[in-house]
N, CA, C and O of each residue as an XYZ file, in Angstrom:
260
protein
N     102.812     87.345     97.071
C     101.725     88.674     97.605
C     102.254     89.893     98.558
O     103.140     89.992     99.406
N     101.509     90.563     98.134
C     101.870     91.996     99.093
C     100.523     92.241    100.095
O      99.412     92.489     99.627
N     100.758     92.147    101.341
C      99.628     92.993    102.193
C     100.142     94.074    102.551
O     101.361     94.247    102.590
N      99.070     95.159    102.937
C      99.240     96.539    103.274
C      98.196     97.107    104.247
O      97.035     97.389    103.951
N      98.786     97.235    105.473
C      97.816     97.605    106.472
C      98.277     99.092    106.906
O      99.418     99.318    107.309
N      97.228    100.134    106.781
C      97.286    101.688    106.797
C      97.042    101.905    108.293
O      96.585    101.008    109.001
N      97.289    102.851    108.651
C      96.927    104.000    109.918
C      97.236    105.523    109.805
O      97.619    105.872    108.689
N      97.138    106.515    110.777
C      97.245    107.655    110.566
C      98.764    107.632    110.213
O      99.077    108.132    109.132
N      99.733    107.112    110.999
C     101.448    107.381    110.997
C     102.109    106.384    109.775
O     103.269    106.638    109.449
N     101.531    105.457    109.211
C     102.195    104.582    108.360
C     101.643    103.597    107.461
O     100.412    103.640    107.451
N     102.170    102.679    106.665
C     101.948    101.739    106.341
C     102.527    100.250    107.066
O     103.698    100.335    107.436
N     102.055     99.303    107.240
C     102.634     97.650    108.006
C     102.757     97.467    106.502
O     101.819     97.863    105.810
N     103.666     96.987    106.003
C     103.942     96.092    104.447
C     104.511     94.875    104.884
O     105.507     94.873    105.607
N     103.805     93.558    104.398
C     104.091     91.812    104.065
C     104.992     91.919    102.571
O     104.145     91.907    101.677
N     106.026     91.994    102.121
C     106.338     91.631    100.964
C     107.221     90.846    100.595
O     108.431     91.067    100.642
N     106.550     89.616    100.098
C     107.299     88.264     99.589
C     108.019     87.764    101.230
O     109.220     87.524    101.349
N     107.186     87.691    102.205
C     107.153     86.939    103.610
C     108.154     88.311    104.302
O     108.439     88.158    105.490
N     108.481     89.115    103.882
C     109.396     90.183    104.943
C     108.399     91.182    105.214
O     107.690     91.723    104.365
N     108.389     91.459    106.839
C     107.248     92.444    107.245
C     107.985     94.001    107.608
O     108.897     93.946    108.432
N     107.756     94.917    107.230
C     108.395     96.295    107.445
C     107.523     97.142    107.673
O     106.365     96.728    107.616
N     107.731     98.531    107.993
C     106.610     99.700    107.673
C     107.381    100.541    107.363
O     108.597    100.570    107.549
N     106.399    101.627    106.634
C     107.265    102.407    105.947
C     106.194    103.681    106.666
O     105.022    103.399    106.917
N     106.721    104.998    106.933
C     106.706    105.762    107.728
C     105.456    106.329    106.853
O     104.987    105.854    105.818
N     104.986    107.692    107.706
C     103.707    108.502    106.809
C     105.326    109.819    105.846
O     105.081    110.328    104.752
N     106.327    110.002    106.358
C     107.162    110.837    106.094
C     107.588    110.428    104.724
O     107.582    111.116    103.703
N     107.962    109.171    104.883
C     109.203    108.318    103.926
C     107.911    108.433    102.526
O     108.216    108.732    101.371
N     106.651    108.155    102.942
C     105.471    107.961    101.680
C     105.215    109.083    101.392
O     105.052    109.124    100.172
N     105.069    110.143    101.884
C     105.518    111.451    101.559
C     106.300    111.887    100.586
O     105.942    112.039     99.418
N     107.819    112.186    101.208
C     108.842    112.156    100.598
C     108.760    111.614     98.846
O     108.998    112.249     97.819
N     108.248    109.944     99.085
C     108.438    109.290     97.997
C     107.743    109.790     96.593
O     108.138    109.808     95.428
N     106.445    110.213     97.285
C     105.281    110.501     96.414
C     105.276    111.852     95.981
O     104.804    112.202     94.899
N     105.739    112.536     96.720
C     105.898    114.634     96.894
C     104.235    115.037     97.035
O     103.703    116.085     96.667
N     103.542    113.752     97.746
C     102.015    114.755     97.890
C     101.843    114.247     99.460
O     102.607    113.498    100.068
N     100.667    114.843     99.930
C     100.035    114.992    101.140
C     100.164    112.844    101.518
O     100.054    112.005    100.624
N     100.328    112.620    102.538
C     100.250    111.234    102.960
C      98.645    110.642    102.710
O      98.518    109.444    102.457
N      97.430    111.524    102.791
C      96.176    110.941    102.886
C      95.598    110.817    101.557
O      94.524    110.254    101.344
N      96.465    111.452    100.507
C      96.447    111.939     98.957
C      96.881    110.644     98.112
O      96.371    110.256     97.061
N      97.870    110.108     98.772
C      98.765    108.932     98.415
C      97.752    107.878     98.296
O      97.031    107.572     99.245
N      97.674    107.223     96.946
C      96.789    105.901     96.726
C      97.570    104.736     97.234
O      98.763    104.797     97.531
N      96.616    103.375     97.336
C      97.395    102.174     97.854
C      98.072    101.831     96.702
O      98.865    100.945     97.020
N      98.177    102.112     95.380
C      98.531    101.416     94.437
C      99.827    102.182     94.030
O     100.615    101.569     93.309
N     100.147    103.501     94.426
C     101.072    104.273     94.769
C     102.265    103.615     95.771
O     103.464    103.451     95.542
N     101.633    103.370     96.717
C     102.573    102.335     97.700
C     102.901    101.204     97.401
O     104.038    101.104     97.864
N     102.681    100.408     96.991
C     102.336     99.248     96.026
C     103.849     99.456     95.038
O     104.834     98.718     95.046
N     103.641    100.633     94.276
C     104.961    101.226     93.335
C     106.316    101.184     94.159
O     107.414    100.900     93.680
N     106.071    101.489     95.379
C     106.982    101.928     96.610
C     107.658    100.565     96.733
O     108.831    100.449     96.379
N     107.025     99.606     97.181
C     107.476     98.455     97.781
C     107.879     97.457     96.480
O     108.908     96.787     96.572
N     107.075     97.377     95.313
C     107.525     96.205     94.438
C     108.046     96.777     93.223
O     107.486     97.616     92.517
N     109.004     96.322     93.072
C     108.899     97.023     91.333
C     108.314     96.499     90.193
O     108.839     96.743     89.107
N     107.453     95.914     90.248
C     106.319     95.598     89.243
C     104.792     95.295     89.976
O     103.840     94.799     89.374
N     104.789     95.553     90.867
C     103.275     95.607     91.376
C     102.249     94.946     90.700
O     102.305     95.347     89.537
N     101.289     94.095     90.830
C     100.077     93.404     90.511
C      99.063     94.606     91.278
O      98.723     94.731     92.454
N      98.729     95.487     89.940
C      97.990     96.511     90.574
C      96.472     95.697     90.071
O      96.159     95.278     88.957
N      95.608     95.670     91.545
C      94.444     95.303     90.675
C      93.208     96.144     91.348
O      93.229     96.267     92.572
N      91.860     96.876     90.416
C      91.171     97.212     90.775
C      91.300     98.666     91.079
O      92.412     99.056     90.724
N      90.614     99.558     91.574
C      90.644    101.334     91.338
C      91.632    101.369     92.447
O      91.695    100.510     93.326
N      92.459    102.489     92.348
C      92.880    102.940     93.270
C      92.371    103.558     94.373
O      91.349    104.223     94.204
N      92.945    103.479     95.689
C      92.337    104.349     96.783
C      92.988    104.841     97.561
O      93.960    104.214     97.983
N      92.699    106.175     98.057
C      93.247    106.976     98.540
C      93.431    106.552     99.994
O      92.474    105.944    100.474
N      94.770    106.817    100.996
C      94.866    106.466    101.772
C      93.963    107.382    103.186
O      93.831    107.122    104.382
N      93.506    108.462    102.349
C      92.122    109.251    103.638
C      91.338    108.695    103.465
O      90.838    108.332    104.529
N      90.740    108.278    102.475
C      89.303    107.200    102.013
C      89.581    105.849    102.665
O      88.530    105.298    102.995
N      90.672    105.156    102.949
C      90.871    104.239    103.325
C      90.799    104.064    105.020
O      90.407    103.092    105.666
N      91.288    105.282    105.462
C      91.353    105.739    106.999
C      89.855    106.235    107.667
O      89.624    105.906    108.831
N      88.965    106.939    106.999
C      88.020    107.201    106.836
C      86.492    106.073    107.605
O      85.322    106.399    107.403
């Protein structure tokens, strides 16, 4: 299971028991989008090779509002 915790500066990730942080700049570089326009599904695709994408994707900007 993968857990994502979003804030204005990046995402705290727990992936297969390993905790790490993805900084805003890294996410923007990986997606070629503004941080607030990136979706949670896109972040999962950065983290996992074959993520389990459930539900509708949500923009980080909407999650933080």
